[in-house]
C-alpha positions in Angstrom: -26.1 -8.1 9.5 -27.4 -10.3 12.3 -29.0 -12.9 10.0 -28.2 -16.6 10.1 -26.2 -18.2 7.2 -27.4 -21.4 5.5 -25.0 -23.1 3.1 -25.6 -25.6 0.3 -23.5 -28.7 1.0 -23.9 -31.8 -1.2 -20.3 -33.2 -1.0 -18.7 -34.9 1.8 -15.9 -32.7 3.2 -17.6 -29.5 2.0 -19.1 -29.0 5.4 -15.7 -28.7 6.9 -14.4 -26.4 4.2 -17.4 -24.1 4.5 -17.4 -24.1 8.3 -13.6 -23.5 8.5 -13.8 -20.4 6.3 -16.8 -19.1 8.3 -15.1 -19.8 11.6 -11.8 -18.2 10.4 -13.8 -15.1 9.4 -15.3 -14.8 12.9 -18.8 -16.0 12.1 -20.7 -17.4 15.1 -21.2 -21.0 14.1 -24.3 -21.1 16.3 -25.9 -19.0 13.5 -24.8 -21.3 10.7 -26.9 -24.1 9.2 -25.2 -26.5 6.8 -27.8 -27.7 4.4 -28.2 -30.8 2.2 -26.6 -33.0 4.9 -28.9 -36.0 5.0 -26.2 -38.3 3.8 -23.7 -36.8 6.2 -26.1 -37.7 9.1 -27.1 -41.1 7.7 -23.6 -42.5 7.3 -21.8 -43.2 10.7 -18.3 -42.4 9.3 -19.4 -38.9 8.3 -21.7 -38.4 11.3 -18.5 -38.2 13.4 -17.4 -35.1 11.5 -20.9 -33.6 11.9 -20.7 -34.2 15.7 -17.3 -32.5 15.8 -18.8 -29.3 14.2 -21.9 -29.5 16.3 -19.7 -29.4 19.4 -18.3 -26.1 18.0 -21.8 -24.8 17.5 -22.8 -25.5 13.9 -26.3 -26.6 12.9 -27.1 -29.2 10.3 -30.1 -29.5 7.9 -31.0 -32.7 6.1 -33.1 -31.8 3.1 -34.5 -33.2 -0.1 -36.2 -36.1 1.7 -38.4 -37.1 -1.2 -40.1 -40.0 0.6 -42.6 -41.8 -1.5 -44.7 -44.9 -0.7 -42.5 -48.0 -0.9 -39.3 -46.0 -0.4 -39.5 -45.3 3.3 -36.9 -47.8 4.4 -34.1 -46.1 2.4 -34.4 -43.3 4.9 -34.0 -45.4 8.1 -30.3 -44.6 8.3 -31.1 -40.9 8.5 -33.6 -41.5 11.3 -31.0 -43.6 13.1 -28.5 -40.8 12.6 -31.0 -38.3 14.1 -31.4 -40.6 17.2 -27.5 -40.8 17.5 -27.2 -37.0 17.4 -29.8 -36.6 20.1 -28.2 -39.4 22.2 -24.9 -37.5 21.9 -26.6 -34.4 23.3 -26.7 -32.3 20.1 -30.3 -32.5 19.0 -30.4 -28.8 19.5 -28.2 -28.5 16.4 -30.6 -30.2 13.9 -33.3 -28.7 11.8 -35.4 -30.4 9.1 -36.5 -28.9 5.8 -37.2 -29.5 2.2 -35.2 -27.8 -0.5 -37.5 -26.5 -3.2 -37.2 -23.9 -5.8 -37.7 -22.6 -9.2 -35.3 -22.7 -12.1 -34.8 -21.1 -15.5 -31.7 -23.1 -16.6 -33.6 -25.6 -18.7 -36.4 -23.5 -20.2 -39.1 -21.1 -18.9 -38.9 -20.1 -15.3 -40.9 -22.7 -13.3 -40.8 -25.3 -10.5 -38.0 -27.8 -10.5 -39.3 -31.0 -11.8 -37.1 -33.4 -9.9 -38.4 -32.4 -6.4 -41.2 -34.1 -4.5 -44.7 -33.0 -5.6 -46.3 -30.3 -3.5 -42.9 -29.5 -1.9 -44.4 -27.1 0.7 -46.6 -29.9 2.3 -44.5 -33.0 1.5 -42.7 -32.7 4.9 -46.0 -33.0 6.7 -47.8 -35.5 4.3 -44.9 -37.9 3.6 -41.6 -37.3 5.4 -42.7 -36.8 9.1 -45.2 -39.7 9.0 -42.6 -42.0 7.6 -40.0 -40.9 10.2 -42.6 -41.4 13.0 -43.2 -44.9 11.7 -39.4 -45.5 11.9 -39.3 -44.3 15.5 -38.7 -40.5 15.4 -39.9 -39.3 18.7 -42.3 -36.4 19.1 -39.8 -34.4 21.2 -37.1 -34.9 18.5 -39.5 -33.7 15.8 -40.6 -30.7 17.8 -37.1 -29.6 18.5 -36.0 -29.9 14.9 -39.2 -28.3 13.4 -40.0 -25.7 16.0 -37.5 -25.0 18.9 -34.3 -25.0 16.9 -35.5 -22.8 14.0 -37.0 -20.4 16.6 -33.5 -20.0 18.0 -31.6 -19.8 14.8 -33.7 -17.7 12.4 -34.4 -14.5 14.2 -32.2 -11.6 13.3 -29.9 -10.8 16.1 
């Protein structure tokens, strides 16, 4: 179809299972974004696997960064992981986002209650300011928030 593929990946190892299937089916991994990977990037032992897939073209998307006042430091390992990815030359394979949605599983159709408040602005009001305070560089932010999505998202 020419559209990119974004996956939902909350378990360690699922990224490799998903990407192996897509690669075996001939999908261009440069058009694949593996979502929910903030823990994969934050933990050095899993970051190695992420870097292996990035070398093959896959993109990774940490999400659900519900940063609230007083909780910023728990996200420092992710910011350090982002720096490591850039230092390894694969910053062009990272995008940032917040997963948000609506649900009808537990009652009337409505916003998911466990997500950060105002999910569409939380990235700009909480996440990015906290990341900047922890040393996220402007060039890294711009690449993950603008340049990389502009490359990945257009239909080809």
